[in-house]
C-alpha positions in Angstrom: 131.3 38.7 18.2 130.9 40.5 14.9 129.6 44.1 14.8 126.8 43.2 12.3 124.6 41.4 14.9 125.2 44.2 17.3 124.0 46.8 14.8 120.9 44.7 14.0 120.1 44.3 17.7 120.5 48.0 18.3 118.2 48.8 15.4 115.6 46.3 16.6 115.7 47.5 20.2 115.4 51.1 19.1 112.4 50.3 17.0 110.8 48.3 19.8 111.4 51.1 22.3 109.7 53.6 20.0 106.6 51.5 20.1 106.8 49.5 16.8 104.7 46.4 17.6 106.3 44.3 14.8 109.8 45.1 16.3 108.5 44.2 19.8 107.2 40.9 18.5 110.5 40.3 16.7 112.5 41.1 19.8 110.4 38.6 21.8 110.8 35.9 19.2 114.5 36.4 18.9 115.3 36.4 22.6 112.7 34.1 24.1 114.9 31.0 23.5 117.8 32.6 25.4 115.6 33.4 28.4 114.0 30.0 28.2 117.4 28.3 28.5 118.5 30.6 31.4 115.3 30.0 33.4 114.8 26.4 32.4 118.3 25.3 33.5 118.2 27.4 36.7 114.7 26.1 37.7 115.1 22.6 36.3 112.0 20.5 36.8 109.8 23.4 38.1 106.3 23.6 36.7 106.7 27.4 36.8 109.4 27.7 34.2 107.0 28.9 31.5 105.4 31.4 33.9 108.8 32.8 34.9 109.9 33.1 31.2 106.7 34.9 30.3 107.0 37.3 33.3 110.6 38.0 32.3 109.7 38.9 28.7 106.7 41.1 29.8 108.8 42.9 32.4 111.5 43.6 29.8 109.0 45.0 27.3 107.4 47.1 30.0 110.7 48.6 31.1 112.3 48.9 27.6 111.9 52.7 27.7 114.3 52.8 30.6 117.1 50.9 28.9 120.0 53.4 28.5 121.8 51.8 25.6 120.3 49.3 23.0 123.7 47.5 22.9 123.3 46.4 26.5 119.9 44.8 25.9 121.0 41.2 26.1 122.8 41.4 29.5 119.9 43.6 30.8 117.4 41.0 29.7 119.4 38.2 31.3 119.6 40.2 34.5 115.8 40.5 34.6 115.6 36.7 34.0 117.9 36.0 36.9 116.0 38.4 39.2 112.8 36.5 38.3 114.5 33.2 39.1 115.6 34.5 42.5 112.2 35.8 43.2 110.7 32.4 42.3 113.0 30.6 44.8 112.4 33.2 47.5 108.6 32.8 47.1 108.9 29.0 47.2 111.1 29.0 50.3 108.9 31.6 52.1 105.7 29.6 51.5 104.5 27.0 54.0 106.4 23.8 53.2 109.2 25.8 51.6 111.7 23.7 49.7 109.8 20.5 50.3 106.8 21.9 48.6 108.9 23.1 45.7 110.3 19.6 45.2 106.8 18.1 45.3 105.9 20.5 42.5 108.7 19.3 40.2 107.2 17.9 37.0 109.1 15.0 35.5 107.8 16.0 32.1 109.3 19.4 32.5 112.8 18.3 33.5 115.1 20.6 31.6 118.0 18.1 31.9 115.9 15.5 30.0 114.9 18.1 27.4 118.5 19.1 26.9 119.7 15.5 26.4 116.8 14.6 24.0 116.6 17.8 22.0 120.4 18.3 21.7 121.0 14.5 21.3 123.7 14.5 24.0 125.7 11.4 24.7 128.9 10.4 26.6 130.4 13.1 28.8 128.1 15.8 27.5 125.1 13.8 28.8 127.0 13.1 32.0 127.5 16.8 32.5 123.9 17.6 31.9 122.7 15.0 34.4 125.2 16.3 36.9 123.5 19.7 37.0 120.6 18.1 38.9 123.0 17.8 41.9 123.8 21.5 42.2 122.3 24.0 44.7 119.8 26.5 43.3 122.4 29.4 43.4 124.9 27.3 41.5 122.3 26.2 39.0 121.5 29.8 38.3 125.1 30.6 37.8 125.5 27.5 35.6 122.6 28.5 33.4 124.6 31.6 32.5 128.0 29.9 32.3 126.6 27.1 30.1 125.5 29.8 27.6 128.9 31.5 27.8 130.5 28.2 26.9 128.1 27.6 24.1 128.9 31.0 22.6 125.5 32.6 23.4 126.8 35.1 26.1 130.1 36.8 26.7 131.9 36.7 30.2 131.2 40.5 30.4 127.5 39.8 29.9 127.5 37.0 32.5 129.1 39.4 35.0 126.7 42.2 34.1 123.7 39.9 34.5 124.9 38.8 37.9 125.7 42.4 38.8 129.3 41.4 39.7 132.7 42.5 38.5 134.3 40.2 35.9 136.8 39.2 38.6 134.2 38.2 41.1 132.2 36.4 38.5 135.3 34.4 37.6 135.7 33.3 41.2 132.0 32.3 41.4 132.4 30.3 38.2 135.4 28.5 39.4 133.7 27.4 42.6 130.6 26.3 40.7 132.8 24.3 38.3 134.3 22.4 41.2 130.8 21.4 42.4 129.9 20.4 38.9 133.0 18.2 38.6 132.1 16.5 41.9 128.5 16.0 40.6 129.8 14.3 37.5 131.7 11.8 39.6 128.5 11.2 41.6 126.7 10.4 38.3 129.5 8.0 37.4 129.5 6.3 40.8 125.7 5.8 40.7 125.9 4.5 37.1 128.7 2.0 37.8 127.7 -1.7 37.4 128.2 -3.6 39.6 127.9 -0.8 42.1 130.6 -0.4 44.8 129.4 -2.4 47.9 130.6 0.3 50.3 128.7 2.9 48.3 125.6 0.7 48.2 125.7 0.6 52.0 126.1 4.4 52.2 123.0 4.9 50.0 120.7 2.8 52.2 118.9 5.9 53.6 119.0 7.9 50.3 115.5 8.7 48.9 116.8 8.6 45.3 116.5 12.4 44.7 119.6 14.5 43.8 120.6 16.9 46.5 123.7 18.9 47.6 123.9 16.9 50.8 124.1 13.5 49.0 126.4 15.0 46.4 128.9 15.8 49.2 128.5 12.4 50.8 128.9 10.4 47.6 131.8 12.6 46.3 133.6 12.2 49.7 133.2 8.4 49.4 134.6 8.5 45.8 137.7 10.4 47.0 138.5 7.9 49.7 137.4 4.6 48.1 140.0 2.5 46.3 137.5 1.3 43.8 135.7 4.6 43.2 138.7 7.0 43.2 139.4 6.2 39.6 136.1 7.9 38.6 137.8 11.3 39.0 140.1 10.4 36.0 139.3 11.2 32.4 136.9 14.1 33.1 137.1 16.3 30.0 136.8 20.1 30.9 133.1 20.9 30.9 133.6 24.2 29.0 134.9 22.1 26.0 132.0 19.7 26.2 129.5 22.6 26.2 131.2 24.7 23.4 129.0 25.3 20.5 126.0 23.6 21.8 122.7 24.9 20.5 119.9 26.4 22.6 117.2 24.1 23.8 114.1 25.1 21.7 111.1 26.3 23.6 107.7 24.9 22.7 105.9 27.1 20.0 103.0 27.4 22.4 105.1 29.3 24.8 106.1 31.9 22.2 102.4 32.2 21.2 101.5 32.7 24.9 104.1 35.4 25.4 103.2 37.3 22.3 99.5 37.2 23.1 100.2 38.5 26.6 102.4 41.2 25.2 99.6 42.4 22.8 97.5 43.2 25.9 100.1 45.3 27.6 100.2 49.1 27.8 102.4 50.6 25.0 106.2 50.6 25.7 107.3 53.9 27.2 103.9 54.6 28.8 103.5 55.7 32.4 103.1 52.1 33.5 106.6 51.1 32.5 108.9 50.3 35.4 112.5 49.3 35.8 111.8 45.6 36.0 115.4 44.4 36.4 115.7 45.4 40.1 117.9 48.4 39.4 120.0 47.1 36.5 119.1 49.5 33.6 121.9 48.8 31.2 125.3 50.3 30.6 
């Protein structure tokens, strides 16, 4: 990355931290798309995506006075977003009904996979990769949301590791494991799309409710490895990082930016006694 954007970011963060309302609004406007993509992909289909994005931005503004270096703002902000994602899943799982209730709350109109395919006009293996993300476990979707942005050139590996509060080496191991699950999920998408569908697979799916899940990803991928007809689906998979390289961010609705800016206007000034370390202990390098 060039040094010019780094200098611009440092100046903007410094001004926002000093209480400049225009700088604070500019910081929100500049980084809300990044947070929206992190949260949206990690919580695909949840009706709470906009709420989690708003809470992330407000917590970041409130805690801005505790950020040690302006240059670490981006990884610090993404760490806050990931903590909010984890808190959302914890609250859903702890509530009566747990995961089942969360699935019932999924809003087809808010499906981030569909938004990604439509707004970025994905096709072929790029679309296949986006659809495959529905089959990942929540933890892997959270990691994928960061890795996707790394592949797209929006985050560095160091920023991904810092946001996860892991060493770069540990982050690399986590990414490799997630990529293996994503590859299996891509084969699952291919197997389900095949026409005519494999008869043996058709029988296996007799009890499937039609919703992507880790359990059915494992079952279908296991079938595809052992089936003479479906084993060929593992061939020709282009590396996902190449498919995602250079992809743009999915744009957030203008109404979300307006909502966050309005909420920010009603907050206590940055650096006031109310400010807290919102990132769960990650205060920047």
